N, CA, C and O of each residue as an XYZ file, in Angstrom:
956
protein
N      75.623     96.935     87.618
C      76.710     96.863     88.603
C      77.702     95.807     88.159
O      77.325     94.796     87.566
N      78.997     96.050     88.455
C      80.025     95.113     88.027
C      79.957     93.839     88.826
O      79.409     93.815     89.928
N      80.522     92.756     88.264
C      80.592     91.503     88.986
C      79.850     90.418     88.240
O      79.228     90.669     87.207
N      79.920     89.222     88.766
C      79.280     88.071     88.134
C      77.773     88.193     88.206
O      77.222     88.558     89.244
N      77.099     87.885     87.096
C      75.647     88.009     87.061
C      74.968     86.937     87.889
O      73.790     87.083     88.219
N      75.673     85.853     88.243
C      75.043     84.787     89.003
C      75.627     84.677     90.409
O      75.564     83.612     91.024
N      76.199     85.776     90.926
C      76.740     85.735     92.276
C      75.616     85.492     93.273
O      74.523     86.036     93.120
N      75.876     84.682     94.289
C      74.853     84.317     95.243
C      74.565     85.480     96.185
O      75.491     86.175     96.602
N      73.295     85.703     96.526
C      72.974     86.766     97.471
C      73.595     86.484     98.837
O      73.746     85.333     99.245
N      73.950     87.567     99.533
C      74.473     87.440    100.885
C      73.907     88.573    101.726
O      73.412     89.568    101.196
N      73.985     88.413    103.040
C      73.483     89.434    103.951
C      74.168     90.766    103.652
O      75.363     90.807    103.360
N      73.391     91.864    103.728
C      73.858     93.171    103.270
C      75.153     93.617    103.940
O      76.074     94.059    103.254
N      75.242     93.511    105.255
C      76.449     93.969    105.942
C      77.671     93.169    105.486
O      78.758     93.723    105.321
N      77.482     91.871    105.285
C      78.572     91.035    104.805
C      78.970     91.443    103.391
O      80.157     91.493    103.067
N      77.976     91.734    102.546
C      78.252     92.153    101.172
C      79.056     93.450    101.158
O      80.026     93.564    100.409
N      78.669     94.427    101.973
C      79.384     95.701    102.010
C      80.828     95.510    102.456
O      81.730     96.173    101.946
N      81.048     94.605    103.408
C      82.424     94.351    103.846
C      83.220     93.668    102.739
O      84.404     93.957    102.562
N      82.583     92.766    101.992
C      83.259     92.096    100.880
C      83.581     93.070     99.754
O      84.546     92.875     99.015
N      82.774     94.115     99.626
C      83.015     95.128     98.591
C      84.103     96.119     98.997
O      84.519     96.956     98.196
N      84.551     96.020    100.223
C      85.601     96.930    100.678
C      85.080     98.270    101.131
O      85.854     99.217    101.270
N      83.782     98.373    101.366
C      83.224     99.649    101.817
C      83.645     99.940    103.248
O      84.033    101.064    103.567
N      83.573     98.946    104.099
C      83.896     99.089    105.514
C      83.836     97.702    106.137
O      83.561     96.717    105.451
N      84.092     97.628    107.432
C      83.961     96.348    108.125
C      82.486     95.994    108.284
O      81.616     96.847    108.112
N      82.209     94.743    108.610
C      80.817     94.316    108.778
C      80.162     95.077    109.927
O      78.998     95.466    109.830
N      80.894     95.287    110.998
C      80.346     96.020    112.141
C      80.013     97.463    111.762
O      78.964     97.986    112.139
N      80.921     98.103    111.010
C      80.663     99.466    110.557
C      79.469     99.505    109.606
O      78.680    100.450    109.634
N      79.336     98.477    108.764
C      78.212     98.413    107.841
C      76.887     98.354    108.613
O      75.909     98.995    108.228
N      76.867     97.594    109.686
C      75.649     97.512    110.502
C      75.282     98.869    111.083
O      74.106     99.226    111.151
N      76.293     99.625    111.503
C      76.021    100.961    112.028
C      75.471    101.883    110.940
O      74.559    102.671    111.191
N      76.028    101.782    109.730
C      75.540    102.607    108.626
C      74.090    102.288    108.288
O      73.304    103.187    107.988
N      73.737    101.000    108.338
C      72.351    100.590    108.096
C      71.444    101.173    109.178
O      70.373    101.701    108.879
N      71.879    101.075    110.443
C      71.096    101.633    111.551
C      70.873    103.131    111.384
O      69.816    103.647    111.748
N      71.858    103.826    110.836
C      71.791    105.276    110.681
C      70.996    105.699    109.441
O      70.839    106.891    109.178
N      70.497    104.721    108.682
C      69.714    105.031    107.501
C      70.530    105.539    106.334
O      70.000    106.219    105.456
N      71.821    105.219    106.312
C      72.711    105.722    105.271
C      72.887    104.752    104.107
O      73.656    105.015    103.183
N      72.167    103.626    104.159
C      72.290    102.616    103.102
C      70.936    102.446    102.422
O      69.901    102.327    103.077
N      70.972    102.437    101.095
C      69.771    102.173    100.311
C      70.006    100.979     99.391
O      71.091    100.798     98.840
N      68.961    100.174     99.241
C      68.996     99.024     98.324
C      67.829     99.157     97.355
O      66.665     99.152     97.756
N      68.163     99.275     96.073
C      67.148     99.381     95.016
C      66.134    100.488     95.302
O      64.932    100.327     95.091
N      66.658    101.618     95.790
C      65.835    102.799     96.002
C      65.080    102.847     97.307
O      64.302    103.773     97.533
N      65.293    101.858     98.185
C      64.579    101.802     99.458
C      65.579    101.761    100.622
O      66.686    101.246    100.470
N      65.190    102.301    101.777
C      66.071    102.202    102.955
C      66.400    100.738    103.256
O      65.524     99.874    103.216
N      67.648    100.481    103.552
C      68.104     99.102    103.753
C      67.685     98.561    105.112
O      67.506     99.308    106.074
N      67.534     97.240    105.165
C      67.301     96.513    106.412
C      68.439     95.518    106.624
O      69.083     95.074    105.673
N      68.668     95.183    107.877
C      69.747     94.235    108.188
C      69.501     92.872    107.547
O      70.450     92.147    107.249
N      68.239     92.522    107.334
C      67.934     91.187    106.802
C      67.998     91.137    105.277
O      67.810     90.073    104.688
N      68.261     92.279    104.628
C      68.347     92.284    103.170
C      69.476     91.374    102.694
O      70.572     91.382    103.255
N      69.198     90.596    101.661
C      70.208     89.789    100.989
C      70.382     90.351     99.581
O      69.406     90.561     98.862
N      71.629     90.590     99.198
C      71.904     91.292     97.941
C      73.034     90.597     97.191
O      73.777     89.787     97.747
N      73.139     90.947     95.892
C      74.303     90.547     95.110
C      74.657     91.690     94.168
O      74.156     92.803     94.327
N      75.520     91.420     93.187
C      76.005     92.481     92.317
C      74.927     93.063     91.405
O      75.151     94.092     90.768
N      73.777     92.429     91.335
C      72.712     92.940     90.473
C      71.845     93.987     91.173
O      71.035     94.654     90.528
N      72.010     94.133     92.477
C      71.244     95.129     93.221
C      71.948     96.485     93.172
O      73.175     96.559     93.115
N      71.155     97.548     93.196
C      71.694     98.902     93.250
C      71.783     99.323     94.714
O      70.772     99.494     95.395
N      73.002     99.482     95.170
C      73.235     99.770     96.587
C      73.988    101.082     96.698
O      74.994    101.295     96.020
N      73.490    101.961     97.561
C      74.126    103.252     97.801
C      74.452    103.380     99.284
O      73.641    103.022    100.138
N      75.643    103.892     99.586
C      76.059    104.169    100.953
C      76.434    105.638    101.036
O      77.350    106.095    100.351
N      75.724    106.375    101.876
C      75.945    107.825    102.021
C      75.891    108.524    100.662
O      76.660    109.450    100.402
N      74.979    108.075     99.800
C      74.775    108.702     98.506
C      75.710    108.239     97.407
O      75.580    108.679     96.265
N      76.657    107.355     97.728
C      77.597    106.863     96.724
C      77.293    105.407     96.381
O      77.095    104.573     97.264
N      77.261    105.124     95.090
C      76.912    103.773     94.675
C      78.063    102.805     94.945
O      79.226    103.116     94.688
N      77.721    101.644     95.459
C      78.711    100.589     95.697
C      78.980     99.893     94.367
O      78.053     99.476     93.673
N      80.249     99.773     94.025
C      80.609     99.329     92.674
C      80.675     97.824     92.509
O      80.977     97.338     91.419
N      80.399     97.074     93.567
C      80.409     95.621     93.439
C      81.601     94.996     94.136
O      82.457     95.693     94.680
N      81.643     93.684     94.111
C      82.693     92.959     94.809
C      84.061     93.320     94.247
O      84.294     93.229     93.041
N      84.947     93.724     95.123
C      86.281     94.140     94.722
C      87.290     93.023     94.974
O      87.056     92.125     95.782
N      88.406     93.097     94.272
C      89.512     92.173     94.560
C      89.946     92.365     96.003
O      90.121     93.493     96.464
N      90.119     91.263     96.707
C      90.516     91.351     98.113
C      92.012     91.646     98.212
O      92.840     90.975     97.596
N      92.332     92.665     99.002
C      93.704     93.149     99.105
C      94.152     93.168    100.564
O      93.339     93.303    101.478
N      95.456     93.033    100.761
C      96.044     93.138    102.094
C      97.381     93.856    101.980
O      98.240     93.479    101.182
N      97.543     94.906    102.799
C      98.787     95.677    102.824
C      99.368     95.670    104.226
O      98.637     95.656    105.216
N     100.690     95.679    104.297
C     101.390     96.003    105.531
C     101.726     97.488    105.475
O     102.227     97.977    104.462
N     101.455     98.198    106.548
C     101.755     99.625    106.626
C     102.582     99.880    107.873
O     102.222     99.443    108.966
N     103.698    100.591    107.706
C     104.568    100.943    108.837
C     104.141    102.328    109.325
O     104.596    103.351    108.814
N     103.276    102.336    110.305
C     102.675    103.583    110.777
C     103.645    104.388    111.639
O     104.220    103.862    112.592
N     103.825    105.666    111.301
C     104.625    106.536    112.163
C     103.771    107.117    113.294
O     102.542    107.091    113.235
N     104.441    107.642    114.322
C     103.757    108.437    115.338
C     103.157    109.668    114.652
O     103.777    110.254    113.764
N     101.960    110.051    115.065
C     101.320    111.244    114.519
C     100.246    110.974    113.498
O      99.486    111.880    113.158
N     100.154    109.744    112.992
C      99.095    109.384    112.049
C      97.913    108.827    112.838
O      98.063    107.909    113.644
N      96.736    109.401    112.593
C      95.514    108.982    113.280
C      94.810    107.931    112.422
O      94.565    108.162    111.238
N      94.486    106.787    113.005
C      93.888    105.683    112.241
C      92.428    105.914    111.872
O      91.869    105.152    111.083
N      91.805    106.938    112.420
C      90.445    107.264    111.995
C      90.482    107.799    110.570
O      91.295    108.667    110.251
N      89.613    107.289    109.719
C      89.620    107.664    108.299
C      88.769    108.919    108.100
O      87.634    108.859    107.628
N      89.358    110.055    108.478
C      88.680    111.343    108.387
C      89.382    112.186    107.330
O      90.490    112.676    107.550
N      88.730    112.349    106.180
C      89.382    113.051    105.074
C      89.624    114.528    105.372
O      90.419    115.168    104.684
N      88.958    115.080    106.379
C      89.134    116.489    106.725
C      90.256    116.710    107.732
O      90.575    117.854    108.058
N      90.854    115.639    108.226
C      91.956    115.727    109.188
C      93.263    115.441    108.457
O      93.460    114.320    107.986
N      94.168    116.424    108.346
C      95.412    116.190    107.610
C      96.296    115.117    108.233
O      97.177    114.580    107.561
N      96.077    114.796    109.503
C      96.866    113.756    110.167
C      96.247    112.371    110.018
O      96.795    111.392    110.525
N      95.110    112.279    109.327
C      94.385    111.012    109.230
C      95.085    110.027    108.305
O      95.730    110.408    107.329
N      94.940    108.756    108.640
C      95.412    107.672    107.786
C      94.772    107.737    106.403
O      95.320    107.213    105.434
N      93.620    108.377    106.317
C      92.913    108.515    105.038
C      93.847    109.016    103.936
O      93.742    108.589    102.786
N      94.753    109.915    104.289
C      95.639    110.530    103.299
C      96.877    109.681    103.003
O      97.689    110.041    102.150
N      97.020    108.562    103.703
C      98.169    107.686    103.497
C      97.805    106.414    102.745
O      98.686    105.616    102.424
N      96.521    106.213    102.458
C      96.082    104.955    101.866
C      96.622    104.777    100.446
O      96.766    105.753     99.709
N      96.919    103.545    100.064
C      97.398    103.289     98.700
C      96.316    103.572     97.667
O      95.124    103.541     97.975
N      96.741    103.846     96.445
C      95.800    104.040     95.351
C      95.101    102.719     95.032
O      95.628    101.641     95.303
N      93.908    102.824     94.451
C      93.185    101.621     94.064
C      91.944    101.437     94.909
O      91.451    102.402     95.493
N      91.419    100.208     94.990
C      90.219     99.945     95.787
C      90.404    100.404     97.230
O      91.489    100.289     97.799
N      89.342    100.918     97.801
C      89.378    101.449     99.162
C      89.744    100.342    100.162
O      89.150     99.264    100.151
N      90.711    100.618    101.009
C      91.065     99.709    102.093
C      90.938    100.470    103.416
O      90.878    101.700    103.431
N      90.898     99.741    104.503
C      90.757    100.340    105.824
C      91.594     99.536    106.806
O      91.926     98.382    106.534
N      91.941    100.130    107.946
C      92.813     99.426    108.899
C      92.075     98.319    109.637
O      90.892     98.441    109.952
N      92.789     97.248    109.903
C      92.285     96.186    110.763
C      92.687     96.547    112.190
O      93.856     96.424    112.555
N      91.738     96.986    112.986
C      92.075     97.481    114.307
C      92.767     98.831    114.198
O      92.754     99.462    113.141
N      93.364     99.263    115.283
C      93.972    100.583    115.299
C      95.272    100.571    116.088
O      95.511     99.700    116.924
N      96.099    101.558    115.798
C      97.192    101.986    116.676
C      96.890    103.433    117.025
O      96.580    104.224    116.134
N      96.972    103.800    118.301
C      96.642    105.178    118.628
C      97.669    106.134    118.012
O      98.741    105.718    117.571
N      97.321    107.398    117.995
C      98.107    108.401    117.276
C      99.538    108.489    117.787
O     100.454    108.803    117.027
N      99.733    108.212    119.081
C     101.064    108.318    119.690
C     101.887    107.048    119.555
O     103.019    106.992    120.034
N     101.330    106.022    118.906
C     102.025    104.750    118.754
C     102.472    104.558    117.312
O     102.016    105.262    116.411
N     103.364    103.604    117.104
C     103.898    103.354    115.773
C     103.984    101.849    115.539
O     103.752    101.044    116.442
N     104.327    101.490    114.290
C     104.554    100.087    114.011
C     103.603     99.503    112.982
O     103.061    100.219    112.140
N     103.406     98.194    113.062
C     102.706     97.433    112.039
C     101.197     97.651    112.109
O     100.573     97.506    113.161
N     100.632     98.006    110.954
C      99.194     98.130    110.792
C      98.820     97.393    109.512
O      99.509     97.522    108.500
N      97.744     96.628    109.545
C      97.267     95.931    108.364
C      96.117     96.700    107.742
O      95.222     97.172    108.443
N      96.145     96.825    106.423
C      95.096     97.498    105.662
C      94.465     96.491    104.719
O      95.176     95.738    104.054
N      93.137     96.466    104.652
C      92.468     95.493    103.792
C      91.110     96.009    103.356
O      90.592     96.975    103.917
N      90.540     95.364    102.357
C      89.133     95.560    102.003
C      88.366     94.251    102.196
O      87.247     94.101    101.705
N      88.969     93.316    102.907
C      88.378     92.000    103.152
C      87.707     92.009    104.525
O      88.370     91.875    105.553
N      86.394     92.166    104.525
C      85.668     92.252    105.788
C      85.756     90.994    106.624
O      85.795     91.070    107.852
N      85.788     89.822    105.974
C      85.883     88.575    106.720
C      87.230     88.462    107.426
O      87.306     87.994    108.562
N      88.278     88.888    106.752
C      89.602     88.871    107.367
C      89.651     89.837    108.545
O      90.199     89.517    109.600
N      89.079     91.007    108.358
C      89.024     91.981    109.445
C      88.315     91.389    110.659
O      88.789     91.521    111.787
N      87.193     90.747    110.426
C      86.437     90.130    111.515
C      87.266     89.052    112.212
O      87.269     88.960    113.440
N      87.964     88.242    111.427
C      88.753     87.145    111.999
C      89.891     87.660    112.876
O      90.291     86.997    113.833
N      90.411     88.844    112.548
C      91.538     89.376    113.305
C      91.132     90.145    114.551
O      91.815     90.067    115.572
N      90.030     90.889    114.485
C      89.718     91.779    115.598
C      88.639     91.260    116.528
O      88.475     91.791    117.627
N      87.892     90.229    116.118
C      86.837     89.742    117.002
C      87.462     89.165    118.272
O      88.391     88.362    118.188
N      86.968     89.561    119.443
C      87.603     89.136    120.703
C      87.626     87.637    120.929
O      88.449     87.147    121.702
N      86.738     86.892    120.271
C      86.720     85.439    120.455
C      87.853     84.733    119.713
O      88.106     83.553    119.953
N      88.537     85.445    118.812
C      89.511     84.778    117.940
C      90.938     84.820    118.456
O      91.768     84.018    118.027
N      91.241     85.730    119.363
C      92.506     85.711    120.113
C      93.751     85.625    119.234
O      94.573     84.727    119.417
N      93.898     86.534    118.296
C      95.111     86.565    117.478
C      96.208     87.348    118.198
O      95.942     88.388    118.800
N      97.431     86.847    118.135
C      98.534     87.487    118.855
C      98.974     88.790    118.194
O      99.022     88.900    116.969
N      99.294     89.774    119.036
C      99.902     91.029    118.599
C     101.054     91.318    119.558
O     100.884     91.294    120.777
N     102.226     91.589    118.991
C     103.425     91.788    119.814
C     103.910     93.224    119.703
O     103.907     93.816    118.623
N     104.330     93.778    120.847
C     104.762     95.162    120.931
C     106.092     95.253    121.674
O     106.384     94.446    122.556
N     106.890     96.250    121.302
C     108.069     96.630    122.074
C     107.759     97.973    122.706
O     107.424     98.934    122.014
N     107.875     98.036    124.040
C     107.396     99.206    124.788
C     108.508     99.747    125.678
O     109.186     98.992    126.374
N     108.683    101.060    125.646
C     109.619    101.740    126.537
C     108.830    102.648    127.471
O     107.931    103.371    127.042
N     109.178    102.602    128.745
C     108.484    103.408    129.750
C     109.441    104.420    130.368
O     110.626    104.443    130.035
N     108.932    105.248    131.259
C     109.685    106.394    131.759
C     110.570    106.101    132.954
O     111.258    106.999    133.439
N     110.571    104.861    133.445
C     111.401    104.496    134.596
C     111.775    103.029    134.494
O     111.122    102.257    133.792
N     112.828    102.651    135.200
C     113.282    101.263    135.157
C     112.177    100.303    135.603
O     111.338    100.639    136.439
N     112.201     99.122    135.033
C     111.253     98.081    135.401
C     112.014     96.905    135.994
O     113.243     96.869    135.955
N     111.280     95.945    136.543
C     111.909     94.780    137.139
C     111.011     93.560    136.935
O     109.988     93.625    136.253
N     111.421     92.454    137.540
C     110.659     91.210    137.399
C     109.239     91.350    137.920
O     108.302     90.808    137.333
N     109.075     92.079    139.025
C     107.749     92.252    139.600
C     106.827     93.015    138.659
O     105.646     92.688    138.540
N     107.364     94.031    137.991
C     106.575     94.787    137.015
C     106.084     93.858    135.900
O     104.905     93.872    135.546
N     106.995     93.055    135.353
C     106.632     92.149    134.261
C     105.602     91.124    134.718
O     104.679     90.790    133.975
N     105.763     90.627    135.936
C     104.821     89.639    136.469
C     103.438     90.254    136.631
O     102.433     89.647    136.262
N     103.392     91.463    137.184
C     102.114     92.133    137.380
C     101.415     92.405    136.049
O     100.205     92.211    135.930
N     102.177     92.855    135.050
C     101.605     93.099    133.730
C     101.089     91.806    133.107
O     100.008     91.781    132.519
N     101.864     90.735    133.240
C     101.517     89.480    132.573
C     100.310     88.800    133.198
O      99.582     88.082    132.513
N     100.089     89.013    134.477
C      98.973     88.360    135.160
C      97.647     89.080    134.936
O      96.580     88.530    135.208
N      97.720     90.310    134.438
C      96.500     91.073    134.176
C      96.337     92.232    135.137
O      96.678     92.130    136.316
N      95.808     93.346    134.619
C      95.555     94.528    135.431
C      94.150     95.052    135.108
O      93.610     94.743    134.046
N      93.559     95.831    135.999
C      92.252     96.426    135.701
C      92.377     97.479    134.595
O      93.216     98.377    134.673
N      91.544     97.359    133.579
C      91.471     98.341    132.495
C      90.000     98.537    132.146
O      89.321     97.596    131.734
N      89.523     99.739    132.310
C      88.141    100.091    131.943
C      87.131     99.128    132.563
O      86.191     98.688    131.900
N      87.332     98.813    133.821
C      86.352     98.010    134.542
C      86.468     96.518    134.363
O      85.606     95.778    134.835
N      87.521     96.045    133.687
C      87.718     94.604    133.549
C      89.182     94.255    133.713
O      90.061     95.096    133.520
N      89.435     93.007    134.070
C      90.800     92.530    134.227
C      91.314     92.037    132.882
O      90.671     91.217    132.227
N      92.476     92.540    132.473
C      93.013     92.112    131.181
C      93.400     90.634    131.230
O      93.706     90.090    132.292
N      93.378     90.002    130.066
C      93.740     88.597    129.970
C      95.226     88.403    130.267
O      96.020     89.315    130.035
N      95.613     87.242    130.774
C      97.039     86.960    130.941
C      97.778     87.112    129.617
O      97.240     86.795    128.556
N      99.012     87.596    129.689
C      99.793     87.838    128.480
C     101.265     87.543    128.773
O     101.641     87.264    129.911
N     102.085     87.611    127.732
C     103.514     87.323    127.866
C     104.280     88.642    127.890
O     104.178     89.442    126.961
N     105.042     88.863    128.949
C     105.821     90.097    129.113
C     107.263     89.720    129.450
O     107.510     88.944    130.373
N     108.213     90.277    128.692
C     109.636     90.001    128.916
C     110.424     91.298    128.909
O     110.280     92.115    128.000
N     111.257     91.484    129.923
C     112.112     92.667    129.966
C     113.274     92.484    128.997
O     113.907     91.428    128.972
N     113.556     93.527    128.189
C     114.663     93.440    127.237
C     115.673     94.563    127.405
O     116.703     94.568    126.732
N     115.398     95.518    128.293
C     116.322     96.607    128.624
C     115.819     97.220    129.926
O     114.706     96.912    130.353
N     116.617     98.088    130.574
C     116.184     98.639    131.865
C     114.785     99.243    131.855
O     114.044     99.104    132.828
N     114.416     99.914    130.761
C     113.114    100.564    130.682
C     112.239    100.006    129.556
O     111.210    100.596    129.228
N     112.631     98.886    128.968
C     111.954     98.380    127.770
C     111.551     96.917    127.950
O     112.292     96.115    128.518
N     110.360     96.594    127.453
C     109.868     95.215    127.524
C     109.097     94.885    126.256
O     108.634     95.773    125.540
N     108.970     93.591    125.993
C     108.087     93.113    124.935
C     106.826     92.566    125.581
O     106.866     92.023    126.685
N     105.708     92.712    124.884
C     104.446     92.205    125.401
C     103.648     91.622    124.244
O     103.545     92.227    123.177
N     103.085     90.434    124.472
C     102.256     89.757    123.469
C     100.843     89.673    124.005
O     100.587     89.031    125.023
N      99.917     90.338    123.300
C      98.519     90.370    123.703
C      97.669     89.534    122.755
O      98.011     89.324    121.591
N      96.537     89.063    123.303
C      95.531     88.407    122.466
C      94.189     89.120    122.589
O      93.138     88.554    122.289
N      94.244     90.376    123.036
C      93.045     91.192    123.078
C      93.457     92.609    122.708
O      94.647     92.907    122.607
N      92.478     93.481    122.507
C      92.807     94.816    122.027
C      91.903     95.876    122.611
O      91.142     96.514    121.883
N      91.974     96.074    123.918
C      91.193     97.129    124.548
C      91.781     98.492    124.184
O      92.944     98.592    123.793
N      90.980     99.520    124.315
C      91.410    100.864    123.971
C      92.620    101.296    124.812
O      92.547    101.341    126.040
N      93.726    101.611    124.139
C      94.965    102.071    124.796
C      95.370    101.124    125.937
O      95.801    101.559    127.005
N      95.220     99.841    125.682
C      95.373     98.835    126.731
C      96.745     98.852    127.380
O      96.848     98.893    128.606
N      97.798     98.821    126.580
C      99.149     98.732    127.149
C      99.474     99.970    127.970
O     100.072     99.866    129.041
N      99.089    101.127    127.481
C      99.343    102.370    128.220
C      98.624    102.356    129.575
O      99.183    102.783    130.586
N      97.393    101.865    129.584
C      96.636    101.828    130.830
C      97.190    100.767    131.782
O      97.208    100.970    132.996
N      97.644     99.634    131.232
C      98.248     98.600    132.074
C      99.529     99.122    132.725
O      99.752     98.937    133.921
N     100.361     99.774    131.921
C     101.621    100.302    132.454
C     101.364    101.376    133.513
O     102.063    101.428    134.526
N     100.383    102.217    133.287
C     100.053    103.267    134.260
C      99.612    102.654    135.578
O      99.992    103.130    136.648
N      98.810    101.597    135.501
C      98.382    100.914    136.718
C      99.581    100.377    137.493
O      99.573    100.332    138.723
N     100.614     99.968    136.748
C     101.819     99.412    137.368
C     102.863    100.488    137.673
O     104.006    100.166    137.998
N     102.480    101.751    137.572
C     103.350    102.838    138.009
C     104.308    103.379    136.969
O     105.281    104.046    137.321
N     104.059    103.109    135.697
C     104.956    103.592    134.648
C     104.137    104.309    133.563
O     102.947    104.051    133.382
N     104.814    105.210    132.856
C     104.195    105.905    131.727
C     104.900    105.487    130.447
O     106.127    105.532    130.365
N     104.123    105.080    129.449
C     104.689    104.650    128.171
C     105.214    105.874    127.403
O     104.507    106.866    127.232
N     106.466    105.778    126.948
C     107.039    106.857    126.146
C     107.251    106.433    124.696
O     107.432    107.284    123.825
N     107.232    105.142    124.430
C     107.314    104.655    123.051
C     106.639    103.294    122.972
O     106.917    102.401    123.773
N     105.740    103.146    121.989
C     105.019    101.891    121.802
C     105.083    101.528    120.327
O     104.603    102.266    119.467
N     105.688    100.373    120.050
C     105.950     99.953    118.678
C     105.392     98.545    118.468
O     105.870     97.590    119.080
N     104.381     98.414    117.603
C     103.848     97.082    117.308
C     104.722     96.434    116.237
O     104.918     97.000    115.161
N     105.241     95.253    116.534
C     106.200     94.606    115.637
C     105.671     93.326    115.006
O     106.305     92.772    114.108
N     104.514     92.849    115.467
C     103.984     91.606    114.889
C     102.480     91.547    115.073
O     101.957     91.954    116.110
N     101.779     91.033    114.053
C     100.363     90.676    114.122
C     100.252     89.258    113.584
O     100.602     89.001    112.432
N      99.766     88.333    114.410
C      99.726     86.910    114.045
C     101.135     86.484    113.617
O     102.072     86.602    114.406
N     101.301     85.995    112.391
C     102.637     85.562    111.940
C     103.357     86.619    111.112
O     104.460     86.369    110.624
N     102.750     87.804    110.943
C     103.355     88.851    110.118
C     104.237     89.747    110.980
O     103.774     90.344    111.952
N     105.514     89.833    110.613
C     106.508     90.565    111.402
C     106.941     91.814    110.645
O     107.217     91.762    109.446
N     106.998     92.936    111.356
C     107.451     94.184    110.751
C     108.978     94.190    110.661
O     109.669     94.032    111.667
N     109.490     94.374    109.452
C     110.932     94.504    109.241
C     111.217     95.945    108.828
O     110.995     96.304    107.672
N     111.709     96.786    109.758
C     111.910     98.205    109.433
C     113.001     98.438    108.393
O     113.104     99.535    107.845
N     113.814     97.424    108.113
C     114.856     97.583    107.096
C     114.273     97.490    105.689
O     114.806     98.085    104.753
N     113.182     96.746    105.540
C     112.572     96.596    104.213
C     111.284     97.403    104.066
O     110.830     97.651    102.949
N     110.693     97.815    105.193
C     109.477     98.627    105.154
C     109.684     99.813    106.095
O     109.503     99.702    107.308
N     110.061    100.926    105.523
C     110.371    102.111    106.320
C     109.102    102.769    106.841
O     108.011    102.542    106.317
N     109.256    103.587    107.877
C     108.105    104.306    108.427
C     107.399    105.108    107.335
O     108.040    105.798    106.542
N     106.079    105.006    107.306
C     105.280    105.728    106.335
C     105.052    104.975    105.041
O     104.253    105.405    104.209
N     105.746    103.850    104.854
C     105.602    103.067    103.622
C     104.642    101.896    103.845
O     104.355    101.515    104.980
N     104.161    101.340    102.747
C     103.313    100.157    102.795
C     103.710     99.220    101.661
O     104.338     99.638    100.688
N     103.341     97.966    101.795
C     103.575     97.001    100.724
C     102.415     96.023    100.700
O     101.872     95.661    101.744
N     102.039     95.597     99.497
C     100.958     94.634     99.348
C     101.507     93.230     99.494
O     102.588     92.924     98.991
N     100.768     92.379    100.178
C     101.159     90.983    100.324
C      99.971     90.094     99.962
O      98.826     90.544     99.932
N     100.264     88.835     99.692
C      99.223     87.863     99.401
C      98.445     87.550    100.675
O      99.035     87.375    101.740
N      97.130     87.481    100.564
C      96.327     87.186    101.750
C      96.703     85.849    102.376
O      96.543     85.660    103.582
N      97.202     84.923    101.565
C      97.583     83.610    102.093
C      98.820     83.675    102.977
O      99.139     82.709    103.671
N      99.531     84.829    102.956
C     100.719     84.971    103.796
C     100.341     85.109    105.269
O     101.167     84.870    106.149
N      99.105     85.490    105.533
C      98.643     85.653    106.910
C      98.074     84.344    107.420
O      97.118     83.812    106.856
N      98.661     83.827    108.486
C      98.213     82.570    109.083
C      97.570     82.891    110.427
O      98.229     83.398    111.334
N      96.288     82.593    110.545
C      95.544     82.905    111.760
C      95.466     81.706    112.670
O      95.371     80.561    112.226
N      95.508     81.997    113.961
C      95.329     80.959    114.969
C      93.845     80.699    115.133
O      93.064     81.635    115.303
N      93.450     79.443    115.085
C      92.032     79.101    115.203
C      91.630     79.136    116.662
O      92.338     78.649    117.542
N      90.459     79.731    116.890
C      89.945     79.835    118.256
C      89.727     78.442    118.835
O      89.287     77.518    118.151
N      90.053     78.325    120.133
C      89.836     77.057    120.825
C      88.477     77.017    121.532
O      88.097     76.035    122.168
N      87.759     78.159    121.381
C      86.455     78.243    122.084
C      85.422     77.332    121.425
O      84.278     77.270    121.873
């Protein structure tokens, strides 16, 4: 297997995420499903491995630690972030050539804007883990005029899937349009919050993740660009 012969062993799920196979959480699910083998034996969560071990995931050999990559992708409406090679609308068909990368979090199929692609499992964990509270900013247009009360209600939190959303920053920027900055990422959260407040989202555009800002003049819809991982500055959890 490629890589340094003296690389230190690490927990299997962490190793798979470092190799760019998938996120650490996804790796744990693959191990649970019996889809991972180490040196010819079914893998266990407690296995510690390095580049000298023979590791297979779903019958394909893991090629070893890959160069860590980070891309900005300007996702159009209609692209599904699930990596399903049999779905022509899947993000799978939009990925850049080279080492396998995967999205950090998701934008639903009806939404557009900034999506980060990486093979760095630790970075993925740092961005999406709920304890880390990284900011994500969106510009949202709804189907009817909004007012100060709407923004206040959204910012103070609304019930979504049995829980109250965290306080957030909401500012009106046009009769039917507002910006919202979240530090959590529940499933279709903004759409559900707006519905609770009596509005239906007609356009949802993510324009920022942490300190990375989408510039549509330099990164057109459907395009991606590679950036240095050091360009991403994460907010440290206060917990």
